[in-house]
C-alpha positions, -999 to +999 in steps of 0.1 A: -398+045-461-399+014-435-360+013-440-354+050-433-373+047-401-358+015-390-324+036-396-335+065-376-346+041-347-313+024-347-296+056-347-315+066-319-310+034-300-270+037-304-273+071-290-295+060-260-267+032-256-239+059-256-257+083-231-263+057-204-236+032-208-206+054-220-177+060-210-162+027-205-134+020-182-113-010-179-100-022-144-067-037-137-056-051-102-084-031-084-087-042-046-120-054-036-124-028-010-117-029+028-139-039+053-165-015+064-149+017+075-165+041+100-159+077+089-141+099+115-162+119+139-161+152+124-186+180+112-192+184+075-208+211+056-217+217+020-210+247+000-208+258-035-184+284-048-179+308-080-216+322-088-224+353-105-255+372-103-271+405-118-243+425-101-216+408-130-219+424-163-225+392-179-254+375-157-288+383-149-296+361-115-311+378-087-297+373-051-333+356-041-328+333-069-296+321-055-311+317-021-344+299-033-317+276-054-294+267-022-325+259+000-342+234-022-308+219-031-300+217+006-267+230+005-253+249+038-236+280+020-232+298-009-205+320-020-208+345-049-182+360-064-195+388-089-169+406-112-148+431-094-177+438-067-192+425-035-225+446-039-243+412-032-233+418+006-263+440+010-289+414-001-271+383+016-285+365+046-265+345+073-255+314+044-248+335+016-212+348+015-200+377-006-167+376-026-154+390-057-138+380-090-107+399-101-082+400-130-047+401-122-027+422-148+010+434-150+018+470-157+015+465-192-022+454-191-009+415-197-031+390-180-014+372-151-043+352-138-080+351-122-085+355-085-115+347-064-112+371-030-136+360-002-128+374+032-090+364+035-096+335+013-081+333-020-088+310-047-069+307-082-096+305-107-097+291-144-060+282-145-069+256-172-087+277-195-060+291-218-054+329-212-065+330-175-036+304-168-019+314-136+016+330-140+022+343-107+039+322-075+023+289-068+011+298-032+003+268-009-021+294+010-044+302-019-067+275-030-069+260-066-100+255-084-094+223-097-131+219-114-146+250-131-179+236-139-185+259-170-152+255-184-152+218-182-185+214-197-177+238-227-144+219-234-162+193-255-188+216-270-197+188-296-204+163-270-223+188-248-248+196-275-252+160-285-261+152-248-284+184-245-304+172-276-307+135-262-318+150-228-346+171-248-358+138-260-357+120-227-370+149-205-405+138-203-394+105-192-366+114-163-370+149-157-340+165-141-324+135-131-308+136-167-286+166-155-265+142-133-256+124-167-235+155-176-210+152-151-199+124-174-182+151-198-159+161-168-125+145-169-114+148-133-085+125-141-073+149-164-075+176-145-058+159-117-028+148-138-021+182-149-021+195-115+005+171-101+026+177-135+027+214-129+037+210-096+007+222-074+007+220-036-026+237-029-059+226-012-086+222-043-121+231-046-147+231-075-165+261-086-195+266-107-186+298-128-226+300-130-239+326-153-276+332-161-279+340-197-317+344-202-343+355-173-379+358-178-401+364-151-437+369-146-464+367-117-454+335-099-434+323-128-397+326-137-373+311-162-337+313-161-312+296-186-293+279-170-310+280-134-288+279-102-304+246-094-290+226-123-255+237-114-260+232-078-270+197-085-243+186-106-214+196-082-208+211-049-181+213-023-179+193+011-156+207+040-146+183+069-141+204+101-131+191+136-149+221+149-187+232+144-192+260+121-216+285+135-207+314+109-194+328+074-162+335+090-164+300+107-168+283+073-142+300+056-119+294+083-125+256+080-123+258+040-087+273+046-074+250+075-097+217+070-100+192+042-125+199+012-141+175-008-154+183-044-186+162-048-210+152-080-235+139-054-254+155-026-243+124-007-209+133+010-178+108+006-152+106+032-112+106+025-090+107+055-053+101+065-047+075+092-012+067+099+005+057+066-027+049+050-057+066+032-092+056+040-125+061+020-157+057+025-183+060-004-224+062+001-227+041-031-218+003-032-211+007-073-181+029-064-148+027-084-118+045-068-081+055-078-055+070-057-029+093-076+004+108-072+028+125-088+039+091-106+003+086-117-020+057-107-006+044-074-038+022-062-074+010-073-104-003-057-139-012-060-166-011-036-180+015-008-150+014+014-111+016+006-078+015+022-045+023+006-019+013+030+021+014+033+021+047+017+055+066+011+059+102+021+042+120-006+012+141-019-021+118-030-054+127-044-080+102-044-107+100-076-139+083-070-165+073-097-199+054-098-207+031-127-239+019-140-228-019-152-201-037-144-191-066-168-158-090-158-132-060-157-153-033-178-173-008-160-199+009-180-212+044-175-189+055-156-193+091-140-172+110-112-186+108-079-160+130-059-123+144-060-102+144-026-086+175-014-045+172-019-037+149+008-002+142+026+012+113+037+044+119+061 
């Protein structure tokens, strides 16, 4: 009996080590980071995209739940894209933007792609999800949903189930802080590699594709599974604009014309092009960054500031990560922090 208990405790310990200290990443010839960089003098706004409510056939969330989650998570704007309708616009306030999600088909009914339509903004969605793969022209004026939170988490179902089970055990101790750990399941490097290999030249954003599947409500109590706050706290977008955003229309214009950043933290990072360099500022000292182009990784840096200099004319993206522990050149507990927009050095 004692042996069985010891074995169970050992298994639990191994699972906890795996949960907190994996994945592990080897750092090659990473720069030690640049001197302190001052972020550019710009305006920055947060927003979440690709949300479903009760006006979609497969979701139960209410407009008031979206607004409440937005305010609690400190997000500036939410963009709701229910299936084939924008009915939620009748319930929107000045920081909830109504769009719709539509499937595009040919004359024979074959699916050609999935598109989010928000005013004049168009976002190609679900491209990395099998049957939804975009089969039409790669238009640069369309944005590209590089990260679809729901698709990315469900891509590794076995690991997701294991994460959920471990989280249930640890929830009494750590509470909702455990949610951040789930972002380790999202392979931002893989999606970025596919993006470059397929020759995309669009601005990139993250979508949540959030659907509420279970909804229970009584006086002063409500239970949603999954709840909006969970998704909103895992990933959001920041848009960096030279002009102040004062309306929904201003935000959509900034998203289309400005620089977006996919963030797995409520604290923004900054990535910008200056002359023939790409500069990066992270709010965390335990940051690891990788500069990518069509050729793969072309630069690495450790620290809260990075400067990738003397770059040739090309398109680039910067991936940021945080880590829990560094031993030599090994980083433990690596999880994504941000993915930059597509950047052009010319």
